[in-house]
MIKOL-694845 format. One record per atom (N, C-alpha, C, CB): residue number from 1; residue in one letter; atom name; x, y, z. Coordinates in steps of 0.2 Angstrom, whole numbers. Each point is the difference from the previous one (the first is absolute). Glycine has a CB too. Example, Ala and Ser with C-alpha at 12.3 -4.5 7.8 and 13.67 -1.06 7.14 Angstrom:
<nodes>
NODE  pos  code  site     px     py     pz
NODE    1     A     N     66    -28     39
NODE    1     A    CA     -4      6      0
NODE    1     A     C      4      6      0
NODE    1     A    CB     -9     -6      6
NODE    2     S     N      7     11    -10
NODE    2     S    CA      4      6      1
NODE    2     S     C     -4      5      3
NODE    2     S    CB      6     -3    -10
</nodes>
This chain:
<nodes>
NODE  pos  code  site     px     py     pz
NODE    1     M     N     44    557    151
NODE    1     M    CA      5     -4     -1
NODE    1     M     C      3      3      6
NODE    1     M    CB      0     -2    -12
NODE    2     K     N      5     -4     17
NODE    2     K    CA      5      2      4
NODE    2     K     C      8      3     -3
NODE    2     K    CB     -6    -10      7
NODE    3     T     N      7     15     -5
NODE    3     T    CA      7      1     -1
NODE    3     T     C      7      0      4
NODE    3     T    CB     -7      6     -6
NODE    4     T     N     12    -11      4
NODE    4     T    CA      4     -1      5
NODE    4     T     C      7      0     -3
NODE    4     T    CB     -9     -6      6
NODE    5     P     N     14      8     -3
NODE    5     P    CA      6      0      0
NODE    5     P     C      4     -6     -8
NODE    5     P    CB     -2      5     16
NODE    6     T     N     -2    -10    -17
NODE    6     T    CA      1     -5     -3
NODE    6     T     C     -4      2     -7
NODE    6     T    CB      3     -9     11
NODE    7     R     N     -9     12     -9
NODE    7     R    CA     -6      0     -6
NODE    7     R     C      4      7     -2
NODE    7     R    CB    -14     -6      4
NODE    8     M     N     16     10     -3
NODE    8     M    CA      3      7     -3
NODE    8     M     C      7     -5     -7
NODE    8     M    CB     -2     13     17
NODE    9     L     N      6    -15    -12
NODE    9     L    CA      5     -3     -5
NODE    9     L     C     -3     -4     -4
NODE    9     L    CB      9      1      8
NODE   10     I     N    -13     -6     -9
NODE   10     I    CA     -2     -4     -4
NODE   10     I     C     -5      5     -4
NODE   10     I    CB      2    -11      7
NODE   11     I     N     -4     16     -7
NODE   11     I    CA     -4      4     -4
NODE   11     I     C      6      1     -6
NODE   11     I    CB     -9      7     11
NODE   12     G     N     15     -2     -6
NODE   12     G    CA      6      2     -3
NODE   12     G     C      3     -4     -5
NODE   12     G    CB      2      6      9
NODE   13     L     N     -2    -12     -7
NODE   13     L    CA      4     -4     -5
NODE   13     L     C     -5     -4     -5
NODE   13     L    CB     10     -2      9
NODE   14     T     N    -16      1     -8
NODE   14     T    CA     -6      1     -5
NODE   14     T     C      0      4     -6
NODE   14     T    CB     -7     -2      9
NODE   15     L     N      7      9     -6
NODE   15     L    CA     -1      3     -5
NODE   15     L     C      7      2     -6
NODE   15     L    CB     -9      4      9
NODE   16     T     N     15     -7     -6
NODE   16     T    CA      6      2     -4
NODE   16     T     C     -2     -9     -6
NODE   16     T    CB     12     10     12
NODE   17     L     N    -17    -14    -12
NODE   17     L    CA      0     -4     -3
NODE   17     L     C     -1      1     -7
NODE   17     L    CB     -2     -4     10
NODE   18     G     N     -3     12    -10
NODE   18     G    CA     -1      5     -7
NODE   18     G     C    -10     -4     -1
NODE   18     G    CB     17      0     -8
NODE   19     L     N    -21      5      9
NODE   19     L    CA     -6     -3     -4
NODE   19     L     C      0     -6     -7
NODE   19     L    CB     -4     14      4
NODE   20     G     N      9    -11     -8
NODE   20     G    CA      0     -5     -7
NODE   20     G     C      1     -5      2
NODE   20     G    CB      2      6     -7
NODE   21     L     N      2     -9     10
NODE   21     L    CA      3     -7      3
NODE   21     L     C     -5     -4      5
NODE   21     L    CB     12      5      0
NODE   22     M     N    -14      0      4
NODE   22     M    CA     -6     -3      4
NODE   22     M     C     -6     -2     -3
NODE   22     M    CB      4      6      8
NODE   23     A     N     -7     -4    -14
NODE   23     A    CA     -2      1     -2
NODE   23     A     C      0     -7     -6
NODE   23     A    CB      0     14      6
NODE   24     G     N      6    -14     -7
NODE   24     G    CA      3     -7     -6
NODE   24     G     C     -2     -6      4
NODE   24     G    CB     12      5     -6
NODE   25     L     N     -9     -6     15
NODE   25     L    CA      0     -5      2
NODE   25     L     C     -7     -1      4
NODE   25     L    CB     13      0      0
NODE   26     G     N    -17      4     -1
NODE   26     G    CA     -9     -2      0
NODE   26     G     C     -2      6      8
NODE   26     G    CB      1    -18     -6
NODE   27     F     N      4     20     10
NODE   27     F    CA     -2      1      5
NODE   27     F     C     -3      5      0
NODE   27     F    CB      7     -5      4
NODE   28     L     N     -9      9    -11
NODE   28     L    CA     -6      6      0
NODE   28     L     C     -6     -4     -1
NODE   28     L    CB      7      9     -6
NODE   29     Q     N     -7    -15      4
NODE   29     Q    CA     -7     -5      0
NODE   29     Q     C      2     -3      5
NODE   29     Q    CB     -5     -4    -12
NODE   30     P     N      0      5     15
NODE   30     P    CA      0     -4      9
NODE   30     P     C     -5     -6     -2
NODE   30     P    CB      0     13     10
NODE   31     T     N      1    -19     -6
NODE   31     T    CA     -4     -4      1
NODE   31     T     C     -8      3      3
NODE   31     T    CB     12     -8      1
NODE   32     S     N    -10     11      5
NODE   32     S    CA     -5     -1      7
NODE   32     S     C      3      8     -1
NODE   32     S    CB     -2    -13      9
NODE   33     T     N     -5     18     -5
NODE   33     T    CA      0      7      3
NODE   33     T     C     -4      1      5
NODE   33     T    CB      2      3    -10
NODE   34     R     N      0      0     14
NODE   34     R    CA     -7      1      4
NODE   34     R     C     -2      7     -2
NODE   34     R    CB      2     -7     10
NODE   35     V     N    -12      8    -11
NODE   35     V    CA      0      5     -3
NODE   35     V     C     -5      3      5
NODE   35     V    CB      5     -4    -12
NODE   36     N     N     -6     10     12
NODE   36     N    CA     -4      3      4
NODE   36     N     C     -3      6     -5
NODE   36     N    CB      7     -4     11
NODE   37     E     N    -14      2    -10
NODE   37     E    CA     -8      2     -4
NODE   37     E     C     -4      5      7
NODE   37     E    CB     -2    -13    -10
NODE   38     T     N      3     20      6
NODE   38     T    CA     -3      5      4
NODE   38     T     C     -7      3     -5
NODE   38     T    CB     13      4      7
NODE   39     M     N    -19     -5     -4
NODE   39     M    CA     -6      2     -5
NODE   39     M     C      0      7      2
NODE   39     M    CB     -9    -11     -1
NODE   40     Q     N      8     16     -4
NODE   40     Q    CA     -4      7      3
NODE   40     Q     C     -5      2     -5
NODE   40     Q    CB     10      4      6
NODE   41     K     N    -17     -4     -3
NODE   41     K    CA     -6      1     -3
NODE   41     K     C     -1      9     -2
NODE   41     K    CB     -5    -11      8
NODE   42     T     N      5     11    -15
NODE   42     T    CA      1      6     -2
NODE   42     T     C     -8      1     -4
NODE   42     T    CB     17      1      0
NODE   43     G     N    -21      3      4
NODE   43     G    CA     -8     -2     -4
NODE   43     G     C     -3     -7      0
NODE   43     G    CB      2      7     -8
NODE   44     A     N     -2     -7      2
NODE   44     A    CA     -4     -7     -4
NODE   44     A     C      6     -5     -1
NODE   44     A    CB    -10      7     -8
NODE   45     N     N     15     -5      7
NODE   45     N    CA      7     -3     -1
NODE   45     N     C      5     -5      4
NODE   45     N    CB     -2      8     -5
NODE   46     N     N      5    -12      7
NODE   46     N    CA      3     -4      3
NODE   46     N     C      9      1     -3
NODE   46     N    CB    -13     -8      3
NODE   47     T     N     16     11      0
NODE   47     T    CA      7     -2     -1
NODE   47     T     C      5     -2      3
NODE   47     T    CB     -4      6     -5
NODE   48     I     N      7    -10      1
NODE   48     I    CA      4     -6      4
NODE   48     I     C      8      2      0
NODE   48     I    CB     -9    -12     -5
NODE   49     H     N     11     15     10
NODE   49     H    CA      9     -1      0
NODE   49     H     C      6     -4      0
NODE   49     H    CB     -3      5      1
NODE   50     T     N      4    -12     -5
NODE   50     T    CA      2     -3      3
NODE   50     T     C     10      0      1
NODE   50     T    CB    -15     -4     -4
NODE   51     S     N     16      4     10
NODE   51     S    CA      8      1     -1
NODE   51     S     C      3     -9      0
NODE   51     S    CB      1     14      8
NODE   52     T     N      5    -14    -10
NODE   52     T    CA      2     -7      0
NODE   52     T     C      8      1      3
NODE   52     T    CB     -8     -4    -11
NODE   53     E     N      9     -1     16
NODE   53     E    CA      6      3      4
NODE   53     E     C      5     -7      0
NODE   53     E    CB     -8     10      9
NODE   54     P     N     12    -11    -12
NODE   54     P    CA      4     -5      2
NODE   54     P     C      2     -2      7
NODE   54     P    CB      3      2    -10
NODE   55     T     N     -2     -9      9
NODE   55     T    CA      0     -3      8
NODE   55     T     C      8     -2      2
NODE   55     T    CB    -13     -5      0
NODE   56     I     N     17      9      4
NODE   56     I    CA      7     -3      1
NODE   56     I     C      1     -3      4
NODE   56     I    CB      4      7     -3
NODE   57     Q     N     -1    -14      4
NODE   57     Q    CA      2     -5      6
NODE   57     Q     C      8      3      1
NODE   57     Q    CB     -8    -12     -4
NODE   58     V     N     13     11      8
NODE   58     V    CA      5     -1      2
NODE   58     V     C     -1     -6      4
NODE   58     V    CB      5     11     -2
NODE   59     I     N      1    -15      0
NODE   59     I    CA      2     -7      3
NODE   59     I     C      5      0      3
NODE   59     I    CB     -4     -6     -8
NODE   60     F     N      5      6     15
NODE   60     F    CA      6      1      2
NODE   60     F     C      2    -10      2
NODE   60     F    CB     -3     18      5
NODE   61     V     N     10    -21     -7
NODE   61     V    CA      0     -4      0
NODE   61     V     C      8     -2      2
NODE   61     V    CB    -12      0     -7
NODE   62     V     N     10     -3     12
NODE   62     V    CA      8     -3      3
NODE   62     V     C      1     -6      5
NODE   62     V    CB      2     12     -2
NODE   63     R     N      3    -14      2
NODE   63     R    CA      3     -6      2
NODE   63     R     C     -3      2      9
NODE   63     R    CB     14     -2    -12
NODE   64     H     N    -13     -2     15
NODE   64     H    CA     -1     -3      7
NODE   64     H     C      5      4      2
NODE   64     H    CB     -4    -11     -1
NODE   65     G     N      7     13      8
NODE   65     G    CA      5      3      3
NODE   65     G     C      5     -6      2
NODE   65     G    CB     -8      9      4
NODE   66     D     N     14     -8     -3
NODE   66     D    CA      6     -3      3
NODE   66     D     C     -2     -8      4
NODE   66     D    CB      5     14      0
NODE   67     T     N     -1    -18     -3
NODE   67     T    CA     -3     -7      7
NODE   67     T     C      8      0      0
NODE   67     T    CB    -14    -11     -4
NODE   68     N     N     14      4      7
NODE   68     N    CA      8     -5      2
NODE   68     N     C      2     -4     -7
NODE   68     N    CB     -4     -3     13
NODE   69     T     N      8      3    -14
NODE   69     T    CA     -1     -8     -5
NODE   69     T     C      0     -7      4
NODE   69     T    CB      7      5     -9
NODE   70     N     N    -10    -11      8
NODE   70     N    CA     -2     -7      2
NODE   70     N     C     -4      4      7
NODE   70     N    CB     14    -11     -6
NODE   71     A     N    -18     14      6
NODE   71     A    CA     -3      4      8
NODE   71     A     C     -9     -6     -2
NODE   71     A    CB      7     21      3
NODE   72     G     N     -7    -26     -9
NODE   72     G    CA     -7     -6      0
NODE   72     G     C     -4      2     -5
NODE   72     G    CB     -2     -1     13
NODE   73     Q     N     -4      0    -12
NODE   73     Q    CA     -2      0     -6
NODE   73     Q     C     -4      8     -2
NODE   73     Q    CB      0    -16      1
NODE   74     D     N     -2     17      8
NODE   74     D    CA     -3      5      0
NODE   74     D     C      3      7      5
NODE   74     D    CB     -8     -9     -3
NODE   75     P     N     13     10      1
NODE   75     P    CA      3      3      6
NODE   75     P     C     -3      8     -1
NODE   75     P    CB     11     -9      1
NODE   76     N     N     -9     11      5
NODE   76     N    CA     -3      9      3
NODE   76     N     C      6      4     -4
NODE   76     N    CB     -5     -2     16
NODE   77     L     N      5      8    -17
NODE   77     L    CA      5      4      1
NODE   77     L     C      5      1      4
NODE   77     L    CB     -6      4     -5
NODE   78     N     N     10     -2      3
NODE   78     N    CA      6      2      4
NODE   78     N     C      0      7      4
NODE   78     N    CB      5     -7     -8
NODE   79     T     N      1      9     11
NODE   79     T    CA     -1      7      2
NODE   79     T     C      1      6     -4
NODE   79     T    CB      4     -5      8
NODE   80     A     N     -1      3    -15
NODE   80     A    CA      1      2     -6
NODE   80     A     C     -7      1     -4
NODE   80     A    CB     12     -6      0
NODE   81     G     N    -16      1     -1
NODE   81     G    CA     -6     -2     -3
NODE   81     G     C     -4      5      2
NODE   81     G    CB      1    -11      1
NODE   82     A     N     -2     11      8
NODE   82     A    CA     -4      3      4
NODE   82     A     C      0      8     -3
NODE   82     A    CB      3     -9     10
NODE   83     L     N      4      9     -8
NODE   83     L    CA      0     10     -3
NODE   83     L     C      0      3     -6
NODE   83     L    CB      6      0      7
NODE   84     R     N     -5     -6    -12
NODE   84     R    CA     -3      2     -7
NODE   84     R     C     -9      0      0
NODE   84     R    CB     13     -5     -6
NODE   85     A     N    -15      0      7
NODE   85     A    CA     -7      3      2
NODE   85     A     C     -3      6      1
NODE   85     A    CB      2     -8      4
NODE   86     Q     N      1      8      3
NODE   86     Q    CA     -2      7      2
NODE   86     Q     C      3      6     -5
NODE   86     Q    CB      0     -5     13
NODE   87     R     N      3      2    -16
NODE   87     R    CA      4      7     -6
NODE   87     R     C     -5      0     -7
NODE   87     R    CB     16     -2      4
NODE   88     L     N    -17     -2     -5
NODE   88     L    CA     -6      0     -5
NODE   88     L     C     -7      2      2
NODE   88     L    CB      7    -10     -5
NODE   89     A     N    -11     10     12
NODE   89     A    CA     -4      2      2
NODE   89     A     C      2      9      0
NODE   89     A    CB     -3    -14      6
NODE   90     T     N      8     16     -5
NODE   90     T    CA      2      7      1
NODE   90     T     C      0      3     -7
NODE   90     T    CB      7     -3     10
NODE   91     M     N     -5     -3    -15
NODE   91     M    CA      2      4     -9
NODE   91     M     C     -8      1      0
NODE   91     M    CB     12     -8     -7
NODE   92     L     N    -16      4      9
NODE   92     L    CA     -7     -2     -4
NODE   92     L     C     -5      7      5
NODE   92     L    CB      1    -18     -4
NODE   93     Q     N      1     19      8
NODE   93     Q    CA     -5      5      5
NODE   93     Q     C     -2      6     -5
NODE   93     Q    CB      7     -3     13
NODE   94     A     N     -5      6    -17
NODE   94     A    CA     -3      6     -2
NODE   94     A     C     -2     -3     -7
NODE   94     A    CB      8     10      7
NODE   95     E     N    -10    -18    -10
NODE   95     E    CA     -4     -3     -4
NODE   95     E     C     -6      0      5
NODE   95     E    CB      8     -7     -8
NODE   96     S     N    -15      5      2
NODE   96     S    CA     -6     -2      1
NODE   96     S     C      0     -8      2
NODE   96     S    CB     -5     10     -8
NODE   97     I     N      8    -14      9
NODE   97     I    CA     -1     -6      1
NODE   97     I     C     -7     -5      2
NODE   97     I    CB     12      4      1
NODE   98     D     N    -15     -5     -6
NODE   98     D    CA     -7     -4      3
NODE   98     D     C     -3     -4     -2
NODE   98     D    CB     -1      6      2
NODE   99     A     N      8    -11     -2
NODE   99     A    CA     -3     -9      0
NODE   99     A     C     11     -3      1
NODE   99     A    CB    -17     -1    -14
NODE  100     I     N     14     -3     16
NODE  100     I    CA      8     -4      1
NODE  100     I     C     -2     -7      1
NODE  100     I    CB      7      8      6
NODE  101     Y     N     -1    -11    -12
NODE  101     Y    CA     -2     -8      1
NODE  101     Y     C     11     -2      2
NODE  101     Y    CB    -17     -3    -14
NODE  102     I     N     12     -5     19
NODE  102     I    CA      7     -3      1
NODE  102     I     C     -2     -6     -3
NODE  102     I    CB      6      6     11
NODE  103     T     N     -1     -9     -8
NODE  103     T    CA      0     -7     -2
NODE  103     T     C     -1     -3      7
NODE  103     T    CB      7      0    -12
NODE  104     Q     N     -8     -6     12
NODE  104     Q    CA     -2     -3      9
NODE  104     Q     C      7     -6      3
NODE  104     Q    CB    -16     -1     -5
NODE  105     T     N     19      7      7
NODE  105     T    CA      9     -1      1
NODE  105     T     C      3      4      4
NODE  105     T    CB      1     -3    -11
NODE  106     N     N      2      3     15
NODE  106     N    CA      0      5      6
NODE  106     N     C      5      6     -4
NODE  106     N    CB      0     -9     11
NODE  107     R     N      5      8    -13
NODE  107     R    CA      5      6     -4
NODE  107     R     C     -6      4     -3
NODE  107     R    CB     14     -8     -4
NODE  108     S     N    -21      7      1
NODE  108     S    CA     -1      3     -5
NODE  108     S     C     -5      4      6
NODE  108     S    CB      3     -8    -13
NODE  109     S     N     -6      6     16
NODE  109     S    CA     -4      3      6
NODE  109     S     C      2      6      5
NODE  109     S    CB     -3    -11      0
NODE  110     Q     N     11      9      1
NODE  110     Q    CA      2      1      3
NODE  110     Q     C      5      7     -5
NODE  110     Q    CB     -3    -13      9
NODE  111     T     N      3     12    -13
NODE  111     T    CA      2      4     -5
NODE  111     T     C     -6      5     -1
NODE  111     T    CB      7     -9     -4
NODE  112     A     N    -14      8      3
NODE  112     A    CA     -5      7      1
NODE  112     A     C     -1      3      5
NODE  112     A    CB     -5     -3     -7
NODE  113     T     N      6      0     13
NODE  113     T    CA     -3      2      5
NODE  113     T     C      1      7      1
NODE  113     T    CB      1    -10      4
NODE  114     P     N      5     14     -3
NODE  114     P    CA     -1      6      0
NODE  114     P     C     -3      6     -3
NODE  114     P    CB      7     -6      3
NODE  115     T     N     -9      2    -10
NODE  115     T    CA     -2      5     -6
NODE  115     T     C     -8     -3      3
NODE  115     T    CB     12      1    -13
NODE  116     A     N    -14     -5     15
NODE  116     A    CA     -7     -1      2
NODE  116     A     C     -2      2      4
NODE  116     A    CB      1     -7     -2
NODE  117     N     N      4      6      9
NODE  117     N    CA     -1      5      5
NODE  117     N     C     -3      8      0
NODE  117     N    CB      7     -8      2
NODE  118     A     N     -3     10     -6
NODE  118     A    CA     -1      7     -2
NODE  118     A     C     -3      0     -5
NODE  118     A    CB      9      4      3
NODE  119     T     N    -13     -6     -6
NODE  119     T    CA     -6      1     -5
NODE  119     T     C     -8     -1      5
NODE  119     T    CB      9     -5    -12
NODE  120     G     N     -7     -1     14
NODE  120     G    CA     -7     -3      4
NODE  120     G     C     -1     -5     -4
NODE  120     G    CB     -5     11      4
NODE  121     I     N      9    -12    -10
NODE  121     I    CA     -3     -5     -5
NODE  121     I     C      1     -9      1
NODE  121     I    CB      1     11     -8
NODE  122     K     N     -6    -16      9
NODE  122     K    CA      2     -5      4
NODE  122     K     C      0     -3     -9
NODE  122     K    CB     -7      0     17
NODE  123     P     N     14     -1    -16
NODE  123     P    CA      2     -6     -6
NODE  123     P     C     -5     -7     -2
NODE  123     P    CB     14      3      4
NODE  124     T     N    -11     -2    -12
NODE  124     T    CA     -5     -5     -3
NODE  124     T     C      5     -6     -3
NODE  124     T    CB    -12      9     -3
NODE  125     T     N     10    -16      5
NODE  125     T    CA      5     -5     -1
NODE  125     T     C     -1     -3     -7
NODE  125     T    CB      2     -4     13
NODE  126     Y     N      2      4    -17
NODE  126     Y    CA      2     -3     -8
NODE  126     Y     C      4     -4     -1
NODE  126     Y    CB     -2      7     -4
NODE  127     P     N     -2    -12      0
NODE  127     P    CA      6     -8      0
NODE  127     P     C      7      3     -6
NODE  127     P    CB    -14    -13      1
NODE  128     P     N     20     12      2
NODE  128     P    CA      4      3     -1
NODE  128     P     C      2     -3     -8
NODE  128     P    CB      2      4     13
NODE  129     L     N     -3    -10    -16
NODE  129     L    CA      1     -3     -5
NODE  129     L     C     -5      2     -8
NODE  129     L    CB      4     -8     10
NODE  130     D     N    -11     12     -6
NODE  130     D    CA     -2     -1     -4
NODE  130     D     C     -1     10     -3
NODE  130     D    CB     -5    -16      5
NODE  131     A     N     10     20     -8
NODE  131     A    CA      0      6     -2
NODE  131     A     C     -5      3     -5
NODE  131     A    CB     11     -3      3
NODE  132     Q     N    -13     -2     -7
NODE  132     Q    CA     -7      3     -4
NODE  132     Q     C     -6      2      3
NODE  132     Q    CB      3     -7     -7
NODE  133     A     N     -4     -1     13
NODE  133     A    CA     -7      4      3
NODE  133     A     C      1      5      4
NODE  133     A    CB     -6     -8      0
NODE  134     L     N     13     11      4
NODE  134     L    CA      0      4      5
NODE  134     L     C     -1      6     -6
NODE  134     L    CB      7     -7     12
NODE  135     A     N     -2      7    -17
NODE  135     A    CA     -1      8     -5
NODE  135     A     C     -8      1     -2
NODE  135     A    CB     14     -1     -9
NODE  136     N     N    -18     -6      7
NODE  136     N    CA     -7      0     -3
NODE  136     N     C     -2      5      8
NODE  136     N    CB     -2    -13     -9
NODE  137     A     N      3     11     15
NODE  137     A    CA     -5      1      4
NODE  137     A     C      3     10      1
NODE  137     A    CB     -2    -18      6
NODE  138     I     N      6     20     -7
NODE  138     I    CA      4      6      0
NODE  138     I     C     -4      5     -6
NODE  138     I    CB     13     -7      4
NODE  139     V     N    -14      5     -9
NODE  139     V    CA     -1      3     -5
NODE  139     V     C     -7      0     -1
NODE  139     V    CB     10     -1     -3
NODE  140     G     N    -16     -4      8
NODE  140     G    CA     -5      0      0
NODE  140     G     C     -4      2      4
NODE  140     G    CB      5     -5     -4
NODE  141     S     N      1     11     10
NODE  141     S    CA     -2      4      6
NODE  141     S     C      4      7     -1
NODE  141     S    CB     -1    -12      9
NODE  142     P     N     -4     15    -13
NODE  142     P    CA      5      6     -3
NODE  142     P     C     -2      5      6
NODE  142     P    CB      0     -1    -16
NODE  143     T     N     -4      2     19
NODE  143     T    CA     -1      2      6
NODE  143     T     C      9      0      6
NODE  143     T    CB    -15     -4     -4
NODE  144     H     N     16      0      3
NODE  144     H    CA      8     -1      4
NODE  144     H     C      4      3     -6
NODE  144     H    CB     -1    -12      8
NODE  145     E     N      2     19     -5
NODE  145     E    CA      7      1     -6
NODE  145     E     C      8      2      3
NODE  145     E    CB    -11      6     -9
NODE  146     E     N     13     -8     14
NODE  146     E    CA      4     -1      2
NODE  146     E     C      3     -7      5
NODE  146     E    CB     -3     12     -3
NODE  147     I     N      5    -17      2
NODE  147     I    CA     -1     -5      2
NODE  147     I     C     10     -1      3
NODE  147     I    CB    -15     -4    -10
NODE  148     L     N     15     -3     14
NODE  148     L    CA      4     -1      2
NODE  148     L     C      1     -7     -1
NODE  148     L    CB      0     10      7
NODE  149     I     N      7    -13    -11
NODE  149     I    CA     -2     -9     -1
NODE  149     I     C      4     -2      5
NODE  149     I    CB     -3     -4    -14
NODE  150     V     N      5     -1     19
NODE  150     V    CA      9     -1      3
NODE  150     V     C     -2     -7     -4
NODE  150     V    CB      4      7     16
NODE  151     A     N      1    -10    -20
NODE  151     A    CA      4     -5     -2
NODE  151     A     C      4     -2      0
NODE  151     A    CB     -4      0     -4
NODE  152     H     N      7     -4      0
NODE  152     H    CA      7     -3      2
NODE  152     H     C      3     -1     -7
NODE  152     H    CB     -3     -7     11
NODE  153     S     N     10      4     -9
NODE  153     S    CA      4      1     -3
NODE  153     S     C      0      0     -9
NODE  153     S    CB      3     -3     13
NODE  154     N     N     -7     -6    -13
NODE  154     N    CA      0     -2     -7
NODE  154     N     C    -11      2      0
NODE  154     N    CB     15    -12     -1
NODE  155     T     N    -17     17      2
NODE  155     T    CA     -6      2     -2
NODE  155     T     C     -2      5     -1
NODE  155     T    CB     -2     -7      5
NODE  156     V     N      7     13     -2
NODE  156     V    CA      2      6     -3
NODE  156     V     C     -3      1     -8
NODE  156     V    CB     11      0      9
NODE  157     P     N     -5     -5    -12
NODE  157     P    CA     -1      2     -7
NODE  157     P     C     -8     -3     -4
NODE  157     P    CB     16      0     -1
NODE  158     T     N    -19     -4      4
NODE  158     T    CA     -5     -3     -3
NODE  158     T     C     -6      3      1
NODE  158     T    CB      6    -10      1
NODE  159     I     N     -4     13      5
NODE  159     I    CA     -7      7     -1
NODE  159     I     C      0      5     -4
NODE  159     I    CB     -1      1     10
NODE  160     I     N      8      2    -11
NODE  160     I    CA      0      4     -1
NODE  160     I     C     -2     -2     -9
NODE  160     I    CB      9      5     12
NODE  161     G     N     -7     -9    -12
NODE  161     G    CA     -3     -4     -8
NODE  161     G     C     -4      0     -1
NODE  161     G    CB      4     -6     -1
NODE  162     A     N    -10      2      6
NODE  162     A    CA     -7      2     -3
NODE  162     A     C     -2      6      6
NODE  162     A    CB     -4    -14     -6
NODE  163     L     N      7     18      4
NODE  163     L    CA     -3      6     -1
NODE  163     L     C      2      5     -6
NODE  163     L    CB     -2     -1     12
NODE  164     G     N      6     -3    -14
NODE  164     G    CA      0      5     -9
NODE  164     G     C      8      2      2
NODE  164     G    CB    -16      8     -4
NODE  165     G     N     20     -9      9
NODE  165     G    CA      5      4      0
NODE  165     G     C      6     -5     -5
NODE  165     G    CB     -5      6     13
NODE  166     P     N     12     -5    -13
NODE  166     P    CA      5     -1     -2
NODE  166     P     C      2     -7      1
NODE  166     P    CB      2     12      1
NODE  167     A     N      1    -18     -3
NODE  167     A    CA      2     -3      1
NODE  167     A     C      6     -1      6
NODE  167     A    CB     -5      0    -10
NODE  168     L     N      4     -3     16
NODE  168     L    CA      7      1      6
NODE  168     L     C      3     -6     -1
NODE  168     L    CB     -5      7     10
NODE  169     E     N     11     -7     -7
NODE  169     E    CA      3     -7      3
NODE  169     E     C     -2      1      8
NODE  169     E    CB     12     -3     -9
NODE  170     D     N    -12     -5     10
NODE  170     D    CA     -1      0      8
NODE  170     D     C      6      6      5
NODE  170     D    CB     -3    -16     -2
NODE  171     L     N     -2     16      7
NODE  171     L    CA      6      5      3
NODE  171     L     C      4     -3      4
NODE  171     L    CB     -7      7      1
NODE  172     D     N     14     -6      0
NODE  172     D    CA      4     -3      5
NODE  172     D     C     -1     -1      5
NODE  172     D    CB      5      4     -3
NODE  173     E     N     -3    -10      7
NODE  173     E    CA     -2     -3      5
NODE  173     E     C      3      5      6
NODE  173     E    CB      0    -13     -6
NODE  174     S     N      4     19      4
NODE  174     S    CA      4      3      7
NODE  174     S     C     -4      7     -2
NODE  174     S    CB     14     -6      3
NODE  175     S     N    -16      6     -8
NODE  175     S    CA     -3      8     -1
NODE  175     S     C     -6      0      3
NODE  175     S    CB      4      2    -10
NODE  176     F     N     -7      3     12
NODE  176     F    CA     -7      2      3
NODE  176     F     C     -1      4      0
NODE  176     F    CB     -2     -6      7
NODE  177     D     N      3     10    -10
NODE  177     D    CA      1     10      0
NODE  177     D     C     -6      2     -4
NODE  177     D    CB     14      2     -1
NODE  178     H     N    -15     -6     -7
NODE  178     H    CA     -4      2     -4
NODE  178     H     C     -6      2      2
NODE  178     H    CB      6     -7     -7
NODE  179     L     N     -8     12      4
NODE  179     L    CA     -5      5      1
NODE  179     L     C     -5     -1     -8
NODE  179     L    CB      9     10     10
NODE  180     Y     N    -12    -12    -13
NODE  180     Y    CA     -2      0     -7
NODE  180     Y     C     -7      4      1
NODE  180     Y    CB      7    -11     -4
NODE  181     A     N    -10     18      2
NODE  181     A    CA     -5      3     -2
NODE  181     A     C     -3      0     -9
NODE  181     A    CB      5      9     12
NODE  182     V     N    -10    -15    -10
NODE  182     V    CA     -4     -3     -6
NODE  182     V     C     -7      6     -4
NODE  182     V    CB      4    -15      7
NODE  183     V     N     -3     17    -12
NODE  183     V    CA     -5      7     -1
NODE  183     V     C     -4     -2     -4
NODE  183     V    CB      7      9      2
NODE  184     L     N    -14    -12     -2
NODE  184     L    CA     -5     -1     -2
NODE  184     L     C     -5      6     -2
NODE  184     L    CB      3     -9      7
NODE  185     R     N     -4     10    -15
NODE  185     R    CA     -7      4     -2
NODE  185     R     C     -6     -1      0
NODE  185     R    CB      5      3     -6
NODE  186     N     N     -8     -2      6
NODE  186     N    CA     -6     -7     -4
NODE  186     N     C      0     -6      3
NODE  186     N    CB      1      5    -11
NODE  187     G     N      4     -9     15
NODE  187     G    CA      1     -5     -1
NODE  187     G     C      8     -2     -3
NODE  187     G    CB    -13      0      0
NODE  188     R     N     13      4     -4
NODE  188     R    CA      6      0     -5
NODE  188     R     C      6      1      1
NODE  188     R    CB     -7      3     -6
NODE  189     H     N     13     -7      5
NODE  189     H    CA      5      2      5
NODE  189     H     C      4      6     -6
NODE  189     H    CB      1    -14      8
NODE  190     V     N      2     18     -2
NODE  190     V    CA      3      5     -4
NODE  190     V     C      7      1      2
NODE  190     V    CB    -11      6     -1
NODE  191     R     N     14     -7      5
NODE  191     R    CA      6     -1      4
NODE  191     R     C      1     -4      5
NODE  191     R    CB      1     11     -3
NODE  192     T     N      6    -13      3
NODE  192     T    CA      2      0      6
NODE  192     T     C      6      2      3
NODE  192     T    CB     -7     -7     -3
NODE  193     I     N      9     10      8
NODE  193     I    CA      4      3      4
NODE  193     I     C      5     -3      7
NODE  193     I    CB     -8      7     -4
NODE  194     K     N     13     -9      2
NODE  194     K    CA      3     -5      4
NODE  194     K     C      2      6      5
NODE  194     K    CB      4    -11     -8
NODE  195     L     N     -4     10     15
NODE  195     L    CA      3      6      5
NODE  195     L     C      4     -7      7
NODE  195     L    CB    -12     14     -3
NODE  196     R     N     16    -10      7
NODE  196     R    CA      2     -6      5
NODE  196     R     C     -2      4      7
NODE  196     R    CB     11     -6     -7
NODE  197     Y     N    -13      2     12
NODE  197     Y    CA      0      2      5
NODE  197     Y     C      4     -2      8
NODE  197     Y    CB    -10      3     -8
</nodes>
């Protein structure tokens, strides 16, 4: 499993929950695991050693970068938005982003572009109003461990909710700096960390 600054933070925060609490919430009873089996022959007997490793996913959910008001149905990022998109890429450069999801809008695509260029990942387009389908695709692809989703003011909360996170209000139209790290363990929500960028 890859170790990044965000993963180390998450591990520390998760440990503070306590094993008792985690067991009570069901986190110690995963619905799916990665099982590695190694067979070693000893004479006529076969010994199977099985190790279970939890699947940890970190999904970074952001609203697109700054745009000008009254700039039409599909505006481009303004200067501040372009700088914010670059700042996002800088913040995530120490992570191991392996999937990027965007909507079919200029502002979403342009926000993801610096991160996509830095990682060499081609963003995947998702329907903005079907948060559950997006969440299902993410949980169904456990090999994608660190994911960036560029959303909109009214879809950031629904995406986080579909991933099992807390209920949130729509973002203010003037707010572009929210960054949420949603942590899943074996497809189940552990916690959501609110950051700013």
